[in-house]
PAZAPA-4460 file (N, C-alpha, C; in steps of 0.05 Angstrom, whole numbers, plus 32768, in hexadecimal, padded with zeros to 4 digits):
% residues 175
    n_x    n_y    n_z   ca_x   ca_y   ca_z    c_x    c_y    c_z   seq   type   mol
   7830   75B1   804D   7838   75B1   8068   783B   7593   8071     1      M     A
   7850   758E   807F   7855   7573   8089   7857   7574   80A8     2      K     A
   7849   7562   80B5   7848   7562   80D2   7850   7546   80DC     3      L     A
   7863   7546   80EF   786B   752C   80FC   7868   752F   811A     4      T     A
   785A   751C   8126   7857   751B   8143   786A   7505   814C     5      W     A
   787A   750B   8161   788D   74F8   816B   7883   74EB   8185     6      F     A
   786F   74F6   8191   7865   74ED   81AB   7864   7505   81BE     7      G     A
   7854   7502   81D4   7851   7517   81E7   7848   7531   81D8     8      N     A
   7856   7547   81DC   7850   7560   81CE   7865   7567   81BA     9      S     A
   7875   7554   81B1   788B   7558   819F   7882   7555   8182    10      C     A
   7886   756A   8172   787E   756B   8156   7894   7577   8145    11      F     A
   7894   7570   812C   78A5   757D   8118   7892   7585   8101    12      R     A
   7893   759E   80FA   7882   75A9   80E6   7892   75B6   80CF    13      L     A
   788E   75AC   80B7   7899   75B9   809F   7883   75CA   8092    14      H     A
   7886   75E4   8094   7871   75F5   8089   787D   760F   8080    15      A     A
   7873   7619   806A   787C   7633   8060   7899   7635   805B    16      G     A
   78A6   761F   8053   78C2   761F   804D   78D4   761E   8066    17      G     A
   78C8   761A   807D   78D7   7619   8096   78D1   75FF   80A5    18      R     A
   78E3   75F8   80B7   78DF   75E0   80C9   78DE   75EA   80E6    19      I     A
   78C8   75E4   80F3   78C4   75EC   810F   78C2   75D3   811F    20      V     A
   78D2   75D0   8134   78D1   75BA   8147   78C6   75C4   8161    21      V     A
   78B1   75B6   816B   78A4   75BE   8184   78AA   75A9   8199    22      V     A
   78B2   75B2   81B0   78B6   75A2   81C8   78CA   758B   81C4    23      D     A
   78E1   7591   81B8   78F5   757C   81B5   78FD   7570   81D0    24      A     A
   78FC   7580   81E4   7904   7577   81FF   78F0   7564   820B    25      G     A
   78D8   7562   8200   78C3   754F   8209   78C1   7537   81F7    26      R     A
   78D3   7534   81E5   78D3   751D   81D3   78D5   7503   81E3    27      A     A
   78C7   74EE   81DB   78C9   74D5   81E9   78E5   74C9   81E8    28      P     A
   78EB   74B7   81FB   7904   74A9   81FB   7907   749A   81E1    29      T     A
   791F   749B   81D6   7924   748D   81BD   7925   749F   81A5    30      G     A
   791B   74B8   81A8   791C   74CB   8192   7937   74DA   8194    31      I     A
   7946   74D9   817F   7961   74E6   817E   795C   7504   817B    32      D     A
   7963   7513   8190   795F   7530   8191   796E   753E   817A    33      R     A
   7986   7535   8175   7996   7541   815F   7988   753D   8144    34      T     A
   797E   7526   8140   7970   7521   8127   7956   7531   8125    35      E     A
   7947   7532   813C   792E   7541   813D   7932   755E   8136    36      L     A
   7947   756A   8141   794D   7586   813D   795D   758C   8124    37      L     A
   7968   7578   8117   7978   757B   80FF   7968   758A   80E9    38      G     A
   7973   759F   80DF   7967   75AE   80C9   7950   75C1   80D2    39      G     A
   794A   75C1   80EC   7934   75D2   80F5   793C   75F0   80F4    40      A     A
   7929   7600   80EB   792D   761D   80EA   7926   7629   8105    41      D     A
   7913   761D   8113   790A   7626   812D   7905   760F   813F    42      Q     A
   790C   7612   8158   7905   75FE   816D   78F8   760D   8184    43      A     A
   78E0   7605   818B   78D1   7613   81A0   78C7   75FF   81B5    44      V     A
   78C4   7609   81CD   78B9   75F9   81E3   789E   7606   81EA    45      E     A
   788B   75F5   81F0   7870   75FF   81F6   7870   7613   820D    46      T     A
   7880   760F   8221   7881   7622   8237   7895   7638   8234    47      G     A
   78A0   763B   821C   78B5   764F   8218   78AD   766B   821E    48      G     A
   78BE   7679   822D   78B8   7695   8234   78BD   76A8   821E    49      S     A
   78CB   769F   8209   78D2   76B1   81F2   78BC   76B2   81DD    50      D     A
   78A6   76A4   81E1   7890   76A3   81CE   787B   76B9   81D3    51      L     A
   786F   76C3   81BE   785A   76D7   81C1   7841   76C9   81CA    52      R     A
   7830   76D8   81D8   7818   76CD   81E4   7800   76DC   81D8    53      V     A
   77EB   76CD   81D1   77D1   76D9   81C8   77BB   76C7   81D1    54      A     A
   77A4   76D2   81D5   778D   76C1   81DA   7784   76B3   81C1    55      G     A
   7778   769B   81C3   776F   768C   81AB   775A   769B   819B    56      P     A
   774C   76AD   81A7   7738   76BD   8198   7743   76D7   818E    57      G     A
   775A   76DF   8198   7766   76F9   8191   777A   76F7   817A    58      E     A
   7787   76E0   8177   779D   76DD   8164   7792   76E0   8147    59      W     A
   77A2   76ED   8137   779C   76F0   811A   77B5   76E8   810A    60      K     A
   77B1   76DB   80F3   77C8   76D4   80E3   77D5   76ED   80D8    61      P     A
   77EF   76EB   80D4   77FE   7702   80C9   77F6   7704   80AB    62      R     A
   77F6   771C   80A1   77F0   771F   8084   7805   7714   8072    63      P     A
   77FD   770A   805C   7810   76FF   8048   7820   7716   803D    64      A     A
   783A   7711   8037   784B   7725   802C   7845   7727   800E    65      R     A
   7848   773F   8003   7846   7743   7FE6   785F   7736   7FDA    66      R     A
   785C   772B   7FC2   7872   771F   7FB4   788A   7731   7FB1    67      L     A
   7885   774B   7FAC   789B   775E   7FA9   78AA   7762   7FC3    68      L     A
   789C   7760   7FDA   78A9   7764   7FF3   78B7   774A   7FFD    69      D     A
   78AD   7734   7FF5   78B7   771A   8000   78D3   7714   7FF8    70      A     A
   78DA   7719   7FDF   78F5   7712   7FD6   78F8   76F3   7FD7    71      G     A
   7910   76EA   7FDB   7915   76CD   7FDC   7915   76C2   7FF8    72      E     A
   7916   76D4   800C   7918   76CB   8028   78FD   76C0   8031    73      A     A
   78FD   76AA   8040   78E5   769F   804B   78E4   76A8   8068    74      V     A
   78CD   76B3   8071   78CA   76BC   808C   78C9   76A4   809F    75      R     A
   78D3   76A9   80B7   78D1   7695   80CC   78B4   7692   80D4    76      M     A
   78AC   767B   80DD   7891   7677   80E6   788D   7686   8100    77      A     A
   7875   7692   8104   786E   769F   811D   7863   7689   812F    78      D     A
   786C   7688   8148   7862   7675   815B   7856   7684   8172    79      V     A
   783D   767E   8179   782F   768B   818F   7826   7678   81A4    80      W     A
   7825   7680   81BC   7818   7671   81D2   77FB   767C   81D3    81      V     A
   77E8   7669   81D0   77CC   7672   81D0   77BB   7665   81E5    82      V     A
   77C8   7659   81F8   77BA   764C   820E   77CC   7638   821C    83      G     A
   77C2   762C   8231   77D2   7618   823F   77D8   7600   822D    84      L     A
   77F2   75FA   822A   77FB   75E5   8218   77F1   75E8   81FB    85      E     A
   77F0   7601   81F2   77E6   7606   81D6   77F8   7619   81C8    86      A     A
   7802   7611   81B1   7813   7621   81A0   7805   7625   8185    87      L     A
   7808   763C   817A   77FD   7642   815F   7814   7649   814D    88      L     A
   7817   763C   8137   782D   7640   8124   7821   764C   810A    89      I     A
   782C   7663   8103   7823   7671   80EB   783B   7673   80D8    90      D     A
   783A   7661   80C4   7850   7660   80B0   7847   766C   8096    91      A     A
   785A   7678   8088   7855   7685   806F   7845   7674   805B    92      E     A
   782E   767E   8052   781F   7671   803E   7810   7657   8046    93      G     A
   780F   7652   8060   7802   7639   806A   77EB   7640   807D    94      E     A
   77DA   762C   8081   77C5   762F   8095   77D2   7630   80B1    95      A     A
   77C6   763F   80C4   77D0   763E   80DF   77CF   7622   80EA    96      P     A
   77E2   761A   80FB   77E3   7600   8108   77E1   7605   8126    97      V     A
   77CD   75F9   8132   77CA   75FB   814F   77D1   75E0   815B    98      L     A
   77E4   75DF   816D   77EC   75C7   817C   77E1   75CB   8198    99      L     A
   77CD   75BB   81A0   77BF   75BF   81B9   77C1   75A6   81CA   100      A     A
   77CC   75A8   81E2   77CE   7592   81F5   77BA   7594   820C   101      G     A
   77AA   75A9   820B   7795   75AD   8220   777D   75BA   8213   102      A     A
   7768   75BB   8222   774F   75C7   8217   7753   75E5   8211   103      A     A
   7746   75EE   81FB   7747   760A   81F3   772A   7613   81EE   104      L     A
   7725   762C   81F3   770B   7637   81ED   770E   7652   81DF   105      S     A
   76F9   765A   81D1   76F9   7674   81C4   770B   7677   81AD   106      G     A
   770E   7663   819C   771F   7665   8184   7713   767A   8171   107      L     A
   7724   768A   8165   771C   769E   8152   7715   7692   8137   108      G     A
   770C   76A3   8124   7705   769B   8109   771B   768D   80FB   109      K     A
   7734   7694   8102   774B   7688   80F5   774A   7669   80F7   110      W     A
   773E   765F   810C   773D   7642   8110   772E   7633   80FB   111      A     A
   771D   7641   80EC   770D   7634   80D7   771E   762B   80BF   112      D     A
   7736   7636   80BD   7748   762D   80A7   7762   7621   80B2   113      R     A
   7762   761A   80CB   777A   7610   80D9   777C   75F2   80D8   114      A     A
   7794   75E9   80DE   7799   75CD   80E4   779C   75CD   8102   115      V     A
   778A   75BE   8110   778B   75BD   812D   7794   75A1   8135   116      I     A
   77A9   75A0   8144   77B4   7586   814E   77AF   7585   816C   117      V     A
   779F   7571   8173   779A   756C   8190   77AC   7555   8198   118      L     A
   77BC   7559   81AE   77CD   7544   81B8   77C8   7540   81D5   119      H     A
   77CE   7527   81DE   77CA   7521   81FB   77B1   7512   8200   120      G     A
   77A3   7519   8215   778B   750B   821E   7772   751A   8218   121      A     A
   775B   750D   821B   7741   7518   8218   773C   7524   81FC   122      D     A
   7746   7516   81E8   7744   7520   81CC   7727   7523   81C3   123      L     A
   7716   7510   81CA   76FA   7511   81C1   76EC   752A   81CC   124      A     A
   76EF   752F   81E5   76E2   7546   81F2   76ED   7560   81E7   125      H     A
   7707   7562   81E4   7713   757B   81DA   770C   7580   81BD   126      R     A
   770B   756A   81AD   7704   756C   8191   76E7   7575   818E   127      G     A
   76D5   756A   819E   76B9   7572   819E   76B6   7590   81A5   128      T     A
   76C5   7599   81B9   76C3   75B5   81C1   76CB   75C8   81A9   129      A     A
   76DF   75C0   819A   76E8   75D0   8184   76D3   75CF   816E   130      I     A
   76C9   75B7   8167   76B6   75B4   8151   769B   75C0   8157   131      L     A
   7694   75C6   816F   767B   75D3   8176   767A   75EF   816C   132      E     A
   7691   75FC   816A   7692   7619   8163   76A2   761F   814A   133      N     A
   76B3   760D   8141   76C4   7612   812A   76C5   75FA   8117   134      R     A
   76CD   75FF   80FE   76CF   75EA   80EB   76EC   75EB   80DF   135      T     A
   76FF   75E1   80EE   771B   75E3   80E3   771E   75D2   80CA   136      P     A
   7733   75D9   80BB   7739   75CA   80A3   773F   75AD   80A9   137      R     A
   774F   75A9   80BF   7757   758E   80C7   775A   758D   80E5   138      L     A
   7750   7577   80F0   7754   7571   810D   7765   7558   810E   139      L     A
   777E   755A   8118   7790   7544   811A   7793   753C   8137   140      A     A
   7793   7522   813C   7793   7517   8158   77AD   7509   815D   141      L     A
   77BA   750F   8173   77D3   7503   817B   77D0   74F9   8197   142      A     A
   77CD   74DF   819A   77CA   74D4   81B5   77CB   74B6   81B4   143      G     A
   77C3   74A9   81CA   77C4   748C   81CB   77AF   7481   81B8   144      S     A
   77B3   7468   81B2   77A0   745A   819F   7783   745B   81AA   145      E     A
   7780   7457   81C4   7765   7457   81D0   7759   7473   81CF   146      S     A
   7769   7487   81D4   775F   74A3   81D3   7756   74AA   81B6   147      E     A
   7766   74A2   81A3   775F   74A8   8187   7746   7498   817E   148      I     A
   7744   747F   8185   772C   746F   817F   7713   747C   818A   149      D     A
   7715   7484   81A4   76FE   7490   81B1   76F7   74AB   81A3   150      A     A
   770B   74BA   819C   7706   74D4   8190   76FA   74D1   8174   151      A     A
   7703   74BD   8164   76F8   74B9   814A   76DA   74B1   814C   152      F     A
   76D4   74A0   8160   76B8   7498   8164   76A6   74AF   816A   153      A     A
   76B0   74C2   817A   76A0   74D9   8182   769F   74EF   816D   154      V     A
   76B6   74F5   8160   76B8   750B   814E   76AE   7506   8132   155      L     A
   76AD   74ED   812A   76A6   74E5   810F   768D   74F4   8105   156      R     A
   7678   74F6   8115   765F   7502   810D   765E   7520   8110   157      G     A
   7673   752D   8119   7673   7549   811E   7684   755A   810B   158      Q     A
   7690   754D   80F8   76A5   755A   80E8   769C   7571   80D6   159      L     A
   7685   756D   80C8   767A   7582   80B7   768F   758F   80A5   160      D     A
   769F   757F   8097   76B3   7589   8084   76CF   758A   808F   161      G     A
   76D3   7586   80A9   76EE   7585   80B5   76FA   756A   80B0   162      T     A
   7713   7569   80A8   7721   7550   80A5   772A   7546   80C1   163      G     A
   772B   752C   80C4   7733   7520   80DE   7749   750C   80D8   164      L     A
   775F   750E   80E8   7777   74FF   80E2   7783   74F5   80FC   165      L     A
   778C   74DC   80FD   779B   74D2   8114   77B9   74D3   810E   166      A     A
   77C9   74DE   8120   77E5   74DF   811C   77F2   74C7   812B   167      L     A
   7807   74BC   811F   7816   74A6   812A   7832   74B0   8130   168      E     A
   783D   74A9   8147   7858   74B3   814D   786D   74AC   8138   169      P     A
   787C   74C0   812F   7891   74BD   811C   7889   74BC   80FF   170      G     A
   786F   74BD   80FA   7865   74BC   80DE   785E   74D8   80D5   171      L     A
   786C   74E1   80C0   7867   74FC   80B5   784E   74FB   80A4   172      A     A
   783D   7510   80A6   7824   7511   8097   7823   752C   8089   173      V     A
   781C   752B   806F   7817   7544   8060   77FB   754D   8066   174      E     A
   77F8   7566   806F   77DE   7571   8075   77D9   758A   8065   175      V     A
***
């Protein structure tokens, strides 16, 4: 899985054989929208009314398809709204990816194998709240340099097996 943060809440995710672009309309000035959306299989907006909604404790990943049923077609990623400024992306054969721009509570067991991306402000506090109850596979931080520095200082001792990663705008990262 490859994740690129462009700034604000704009992300491009290559997962499960699909490309999902989130919040292209919120991309910072200077990002070419045509290039950002080029080759994308899906483009979604965080506030999109066409997305399914589930509580962060209620959502469950879809079952894997049997090889006989799958054929050669790759399923589109399922995208769910699971809270204020929070999208959950479930792509074929990948860990769930949670993109969260605000505080979340009550994450389900699925979060223990998820990639959780916190973007925006108050990263240290929101990261601590997640790590108090869950042990995600990876916690990725997307914010200002000072926010990320503060979050690393606070979260470093709480990880208990969770990976911690700082995202830089425009830099793709394999997760």
